[in-house]
N, C-alpha and C positions, 0 to 999 in steps of 0.2 A: 395563794396570796398570804395566808396566815403564816406560812413557813418563811416567806420573804421578810415579813415584819419581825419575826423572832430573831432571825439572823441579823437583821439590821439593828435591832435594839441591843443585842448582845455586843456587837462591835461598837456601838455608840457608848456604852458604859466603859469599855476598855479605852477608847479614844479620849473620853472625858477625863479619865484618871491619869492619862499620860500626855496631856496637851502642853503647849508652850506656856511657860510662865513669863512674866514681864522681864525677869532677870535674864532668862535665856535669850529673849528677843533682843535685849540691850547688848548682850555679849555678841550675838550673831551680827547685829547691826554695826558694832564697833569693829569687828573683824572685816566686814565688808568695806567700811570707810577707810580702814588702814590699807587694804589692797587697792582701792580706788585712788587713794592719795599717792601711791607709788607710780601710777601710770604717767603723770606729767614729767616726773623725773626721768623715766625711761625714754620718753620722747626727746627730752633735752639732750640726753646722752647720744641718742641716735643721730640727731641733727647737728651735733657738735664736732663731727669728724673733720670739718674744714679748719677749725681751730687747732686740732691736734696735728693735722698735716702742716699747718703753718709753723707750729712749734718745732716739728721735725725738720722742716726746711731750714729754720734758723740754726738748728744744731748741725745740719749738713754744711751750712755756710761756714760755721766756726771750724769744723774739721777741715774743710777745703782750704780755708785761709791758713790754717796751721801747717798743712802739708805744703802749700804753695810757698809760704814764707821760708820754711826750712830748705826747700829745693832751690828757690831763687837766690837765697843768700849764699848758698854753696856753689851757685853757678856763676858763669861769666859770659860776657858778650850778649847782654840782653838787648833785644830789638823787637819792635812791633811792626809787622807788615800785614796789610789786609785784615786787620783786626785779629791777628794771630800773634801770640807771645812766643818768641823763640829765644833760646839761650843754650849754652853748652855747659854740661856738667860731666866730669870724668871722661871727657873725650866724646861724649854722646850728645847729639843734637836733640833737644827736647822742645816740644811744641804744645801749647795749650790753645785750643780753638773751640768755637761753638759748633756743635754737631746736632742739628735739630733743636731739641729742648734740653740738651745736655752740654756740659763742658767736658771735652775729652782731652786726654794727654796721650801724646804719641812720642815714641823714642825712635830716632833715625827714620822717620816717616813710616814706621811700622807700629802695629798694635792699635788698641782701642780701649783705653782705660777710662772709664767714666769717673770724673772727679766731682761733678755736681749735677743734680737732676732738676727737672721742672723749672727751667728758666725761660723767660721770654727773650731777653737780650743780655749780652755781655759786651763790655767795652774794655779793651786794654789800652791804656794811655801812657806813653812814655813820659817820665818826669826826670828831674835831675837825680842821678844815682839810684834809679829805681823805676817802678811802674805802679800805676793806679789801676786796680781792677774794680769795675763797677758792674753790678748785676741787678736786673729787675726780674723777679720771679713771677710765677703765674698768679700769685695773690696780689700783684701790683705793689709789692714791697721792694724797696730799693736798698741795696747794701753797697758800700764802697770801702775799699781798703787800700792804703798806700804801703807798698813793700819796697824797702830800700836794700840795695846790695851792700855787702861788707866792703867791697873794693870800690874805690873811686874810679869812675870811668868817664872818659871824654866823649864816648859815643852817643850819649843821650843829651840832646841840646835843649829839650823843651823845659822851660822854667815852670815852676809850680803856679 
């Protein structure tokens, strides 16, 4: 029993000489609070991917409209049948149509080029000298764009 007390008292002196001071405790507590304060920010970033996807969807829409404008303006014989946009460019028949949750482009009824993704509905509406493309995406955001051809055509009778 005596030996146990001697060992204990020897370590007690060492621990008392090397104990936490109030300054060390404040520094450790500050580090703990800093780490804990970062946790809500990480949750915010984790649950914000819907916002990022929405922004990406908007960028995809801009790219799609840019490509469609360029192609439709260079094309001829625009028509809308069964909610499919058809026109001729360089002797090739080009068709835009909804395929599941995508808008796809087909050339001479061949191929499968995805032009826009994650959409609920797309509407191609003929207007005078052009077409109106309206899209509703999976975030329930609607976009609409009028694209006019360079050549005046009599084949489109629908007024705006």
